[in-house]
N, C-alpha and C positions, 0 to 999 in steps of 0.2 A: 462534706458531702457535695457542695455546690461545684467543686472542681471536677467532680465525676460526671456532671450532667451537661447535656447540650444546651445551647443558648435558648433561653425562654422557658426551660423546664424548671418547675418549682419543687420544693420538698414535698408539698402537699400532693402534687401530682404523682411523684414517685411512690409515696405512701399509698395513694389510691390504686396505682398499678399493682403494687405488691400485695394489697389487700385481696386481690383476686386469687393469688396463690394461697393466701390465708383461707379464703372462702372455699375454694374447690378441694383443698387438701382433706377436708372432713369427709368428702365423698370417697376418695381413694383409701383413706385410713379405715373408715367404718365399713364401707360396702365391699371394697375389693380386698383389703388386707386383714382386718381384725375380727369382724363380726359376721357380716352377712354371708361371706364365702363359707365359713364353717357351718353356719346355719343352713345354707343351701344344701351342703353335702349330708349333714346329719338329720335335718328335719324335713326340708322340702323334698329331697331325694330319698328320704327315709332310710338313710344309712346303706343304700344298695352299693355293691362293689363298683358300679360304674359312676358313682356320684362325683368323684373328683374329675373324671374325664368329661362328664356332663358340664361341670362348672367351667373347665378350661375351654371346652368347645363353645359354650355360650359366649365367653369373652372373645374367642376367636372370630365369631360372627360379627360382633360389634366392631372389632378392630378392622375386619375386612371392609365394612361399610365406610370407615374413616379412610382407609387406604384408597378406596374407589373415588371418594369425593373430595379429599383434602386439597389437592392442588387446584381443582376447579373452583372450589369455594375461595381459596386464596387468590386465584387469578381474578375472580369476580370482585373480591374485596379491594384489590389493588386498583382495578380499572374504575371502580365506582366510589372509591374512598369510603368504604362501608365496613371497615373492620369492627368498629364499635357497635354498629347496629346488628351485625351478624353475631357478635359476641353476646349481645343481649338476648337474641332469640335462642341461641344455644344454651345459655344459662337458664332461661325460663324452662326450656325443655328438660334439662337435667334435674332441676328442682322438682318439677311436676312428676316426672317418671320415677325419681327416687322415692318421693312420698308414696307413689302407687305400689312400691314394693312391700309396703305394710300389708297389702292384701294377700301376699303369698304365705300360705301356711303349709302344714304337712300334706304332701301329695300333690300340691298345686304347681307342678313342674312347668307346664306350658306358660302359666301366668308369670312365674318368676323369670323364666327365660326371656319372655317378651320385654318385660320392663327393665331387666338388666341390659339387654341389647340396646334398647332405646336410650336409657339414661347414660350408658357408657359411650354411645355414639355422640351424644350431645356434649358429654364431658370432653372427649377427645377433640372434637371440633373447636370447642372453646379454648382448650389448652394450646392449640396451634395459633389461634387468633390473638390471644393475650401475649404470646411469645413474640409475635411480629411487631409489637410496639417497642420492644427493647432497643433496637438500633436507633429509633427516633428519640429515645430518652437519655441514653448513655453515650459518652465519648468512646471512641474505639479502645483507648487504653484503660478504660474503666468498666468495660462491659462485664468482665468477670465479677467485679465487686457488686455492681448493681443487680446482676442476675442472682448472685449469692444472697443479697438482701431479700429478694423476692422468695427464693427457696427457703431461706431461714425463717421468714415470717410465715411461709406456708406450713412448715412443720409445726409452728406454734398453733396455727389454725387447726391442724390435725389433732393437736393435743387438746384444744378446747372442745372439739366435737367428741373426741374419745373420752375425755374427762367427764363430760356431761353424761355420756352413755355408761361409763363405768360407775358413776354415782347412782344412776337409775337402776342398773343391773344389780348392784349391791343391795339396794333397797328392795327390789323386786324379789330377789332370791331370799331375802329375809322374810318376805311375805309368803314364801312357798311357791312363787310363780315359776313356770317352766320357760325355756327358750322360745317356744311358740307364742308365749304371752308377752315377754319383754323385748324380744328382738324387733317386732314391728314398731314398737314405740321408739326404739333407738333409731330406726330408719326415718321416722318423721322428725325426730330431733335433728338429725343430720341435714335433712332437706331444709328445714326452717333456718338453721344456722348458715347454710350456704346462701340462701336468699338474703338474709340480713347482712352478712359480712361482705357480700359483693356489691352492696348498694353504693359505697363510696367510689368504686370503680366507675360506675355509670354517671355519677355526679361530677367528678373532677378530672377524669382522664380525658385528654383531648385527642381528637382525630386530626393528626397533622398531615397526613397524606392528601394529595390533591387528585381529583378525578382525572382520568386520562381518556379524553373523548375518543381518541383513535382506537382505543382498546375496549371501550364500553360495549357491553352486549356480546363480546367475543371471548368469553372465558375459555371456551374449548380451543379456539384458534390461538389464543395466547399460550395455553398450555402446550399445544402442538409445537409452537415456536420454541418453547423451552426445551422440549424433547429433541428438536433438531439441533439446538445449540448445546446440548448436554456435554459434548466432547470438550467444549471450551472450559467447563467448570470441573476439571478432572480432580482437583483437590477436594471440592465439595462432594463429588461422587464417591471418592475414596472414604471420606469421612462419614458419609451416609451409610456406606457398607460397614464401616467400623461400628457405627451406631446400631445398626441392625443386630450385630453380634453381641456387643456388651449389654445393650438394653434387653436382649432376649434373656440373659442371665438375671438381670435386675427384675424384669417382669415376672419371672418365675418365682423369685424370692418374695416379691410384693404380693403376688396373687395367692401364694400357697403357704405363707409363713404361719398363718393360724392353723391351717390343716396339718402342717408338719409338726407344730408344737403340740397339737392335740393327739395326732396319731403316733408320733414317735416318742415324745417326751411326756405324754399323759397330762398335758396342761388342761385345766378347766377353763371355761369361758372367762372367768374373773382373772385367772393367771395370765391368759393370753392378752386380755385388755391391759393389764399392768405392764406386761412386757412391751407391747406396742407403744404404750404411753411413754415409757422410759426411752425406747429407741427413737421416738420422735424428737425428744430433747437432744439426743446425740446427733440426729440428722440435722437439726436446726443449727447446732454448733458447727457441724461439718460443712454445711452450705456456706455459712458466713466466713469461717476460717479459710476454707479452700478457695472461696471466691476472692478473698484478699490475696491468697498465695498465688493464684493463677495469673494475676496482674503483675506479680513480682518475678516468678520463675518461668512463666509462659503457660498457655492453655494446654498445649500438648503434653508437656512434662507433668503438669498437675493431673491430667486425666490418666496418664500412664501410671502414676503413683496410686491413684484410687483403684485402678483395675487390678493392680497387684494386691491391694487390700482386699478386694473381692475374692481373689484366689485364696488368700489366707483365711477368709471367712468360710469358704467352702470346705477347706481342709479341717477347720475346727468343727464344723457341722458333722463331718464324716466321723471324727473321732469322739464326739460328745456322747457320753453314755448317761450323763446326769445333767441336772439343770444348770450347774455352775458354769461349765464350759459352753453350754448352749447360750447362756446369757452373754458371755464374752463375745461369742461369734455374732450374736444378734446386734450388739452395740458397735462392733466393727462394721457390720453391714449398714447400720445407721449413719456412721461417719462417712462411709463411702457413697451411700445413696445420695445424700445432699450434695456432696462434692461432684460426683460424676454427672448428675443431672444438670447442675448449675453450669459446669464446664461445657457440656454439650450444647446447651442453649446459647452460651456466649460465643462458641466457635461458629455456629451457624449464623449468628448475627454478623460476624466478621466476613464470612464467605458469601453472604447473600447480597445481590445488587440492591442499592438503596431504593430504587423505584419499584422493586418487585419483592418486597419483604414478605407480605402475606403468602404469596405464591411459593416462595422458596422455603418459608417455614411450614407450608403445607407439604412440601417434599420431605422435610424433616419429620413432620407428623406421620407421613406414610412410612418412613423408616422405623419410627418408634412403634407404630401400631403393628407393622409387620413383625417386629421383634416380640411384641406382646402376644402374637399368635404363636410364633416359633418356640419361645421359651416355655410358657405354660403347657403348650401341647406336647413338647418334648418331655417335660416332667410328667405330665398326665399319662402319656403313652408308656414311658419307662416304668412308672409306678404300676400301671395296669398289667403290662407284659411280664413284669417281675413278680407278680403276685402281691403287690402292695409294699415293695421294698423302697421306702421313701429315702433311705440313705443313698442307695444306688442312683435313684432319680436325681438327687441333689448333686452327686458327683458328676453325673453325665452333663447336667446343666452347667457346671463349672467350666466345661470346655469352651463355652461361648466367650468367656472372659479371655482365654488364651487367644482365640481367633481375633478378638477385638484389639488386643495388644499388637498382634502381628500387622493388622491393617493400619493401625494408627501410626506405625513407624514410617509408612509411605506418604503421609500427609504433610504438605509444606504450607503452613498458614500464611506466610508472607507472600508467597506466589499466589495463593488463592485469594488473598485480599486485593492484590493488584488486579487480578482478573475480574473480581466483583465490581470494583470501581470503574473499570473500563467498560463493563457491561451495563 
């Protein structure tokens, strides 16, 4: 492991950094993917036809807030060397607003929308900030491996949160409780585990960046400078466009997996939790395996391979008429999920100037959150306009992976890295 790290970085610090992925994955797994999204549609929205569209629209608002603020927050973090402090604030916000979702019950749509928007905004901000530490911790030729360790541990964190919720749901259903009774408890469990598991990050992760007095207090001016110089970073811009496309497809799958399983496959809450539990294991394996592979065959080739895997998953979803083929498709998605997200973070680490990491990872955050609007909204609108045809919605969503592959072909990482170092 030591040969993968930059000078002065310890194994404990890498573990502390990766523990944030472990901590925040419970939020995406339980709130966005497996439990609260289906609860939002079936219970909070009371099963109305517009429930899925309301869920995707709520996520879209939270992602729009991240898009508007991410580069400015990143520029401020770089100028004042405050990535860790801002990460703490965003983590506390996500934990508090996630716990507040326990107050959302049948018909309390406005309350649920408010706390989903706030918690997801804080989550997205923290996701950008923790990613900006990666180039300070890993050598250029090991960024894929180190990023993969984080994603791999992250999916294990998702398993822990999901496993705790699955155990509670099994007990609660045995007691005759309904979703309106046991889902709020699952939400609180998720918030508490996030707070506990992220503690090592704030104890052991170091802030290595230095304040830049010339830029202090001028986050907006710094961001405007980046926009003026954007043409220099053409490979980064092309990759961000690629990211918008393929992440749109991934976001739709993550956000709507539980809804698809329930509406198309007839899965119960317990069936869905078990599915996501197994898929998280697959995703953890995929993140570590492909993290190692991308440092061997290259980041671009590895990402292209995973995007083809996503297309295979969409095809299997389209043909699946029973749970067996659906399970195969879901586990292919798990392998590709960990791999594609790990590769994307590593590529941005290579293409970002070393003195402007938080700002450029903020741009990456913008791309990811824009995709998180496009993908789920495309799915939601397709489902609504087709009268609830989730298979057609999934097939349309798959076109984003094709567009991502086409854009990836134009990215030259070696040229982009030279530009980043010069900048």
